[in-house]
N, C-alpha and C positions, 0 to 999 in steps of 0.2 A: 504495500499499499504507499510506502514510503517514495517508492520510484514513480509511481504516479504523481505523488503530491510535488515531488519535484522538478517533475515537467511541465505540471498546471503553474507552480510557483517561476518556472523560466520563461513560459510563454506570458505570464501575466507583468514580467518584471520585462518584457522584450515590447509588450504592449504598450505600456506604462512610459518607456524611453521613446518610444514612437510619438505617441501622444503628445509627448513633451516637446520633441522637435516639430510636429505640426505646429502647435502653440506657438513655439519662438517663431515660425515663420508666419505664421496667420499675425501676429503682433507686429513683426515688421512691416508685412503688407499694409497693416491698417494704419501705422504709423505714416509710411510713404503716401498714402491716400491723403493723408491730414497734413502733410506737408504740401502736397500738391494741392490740394483742395479744398482745405478747411478754411479759409479765408473766404471761400466762394458759400460754403453750405454756412458760414456762421451769417455773412452777409444776406442770405436768403432767407434765413431762420428770422433774422432781425427786420426784414421788410413785412415776413408775412406776419409774424408779430404786432407790428405797427399798424398794419393793416388791421387786423383783428379789432385793435386798441380804438381804431380810429372810427371805424364802424360800429364798435358796443359803446361808441362814447367814453372809452377808458373804462367801462366797467370791467375788463378783463386786465387791467395792467399788470396787477400782481402776478397774475399767471404768466402773462407774458413775459415779465421781468424774471421770472425763475426760469421758464423756458430758453430766455436767451442766455441768461448766467450758466445754465447747465450746458446748454451746447457750446458756449465758449469753454468751458471746463472740460469736457470732454474731449474738444479738438485738441487743445492744450495738453491735456493727458497723452492723448494718441502720439501726439508729436515727441514725447518724451518716453514714450514707450513704457507707459505704466497704465495702469486697471482706475477704473473709477467704480468704488464699491460703494 
């Protein structure tokens, strides 16, 4: 039984290593996209939030502010290669 366990453990270890590699690649790709297009995303979200604020007479300003700040924070984190949690 221990031989089966050892083989299973080896497979789990390989899978964990592969997932870690894929995670690193995804983080790098997201960072690259944020570097290339982050300002565009932030600008688009800002314009959309401002439009909603205008159409609602400012009733959604607090929500729009949070959305704009969160978008900027996420883009900044992606550029730095960190995650938001």
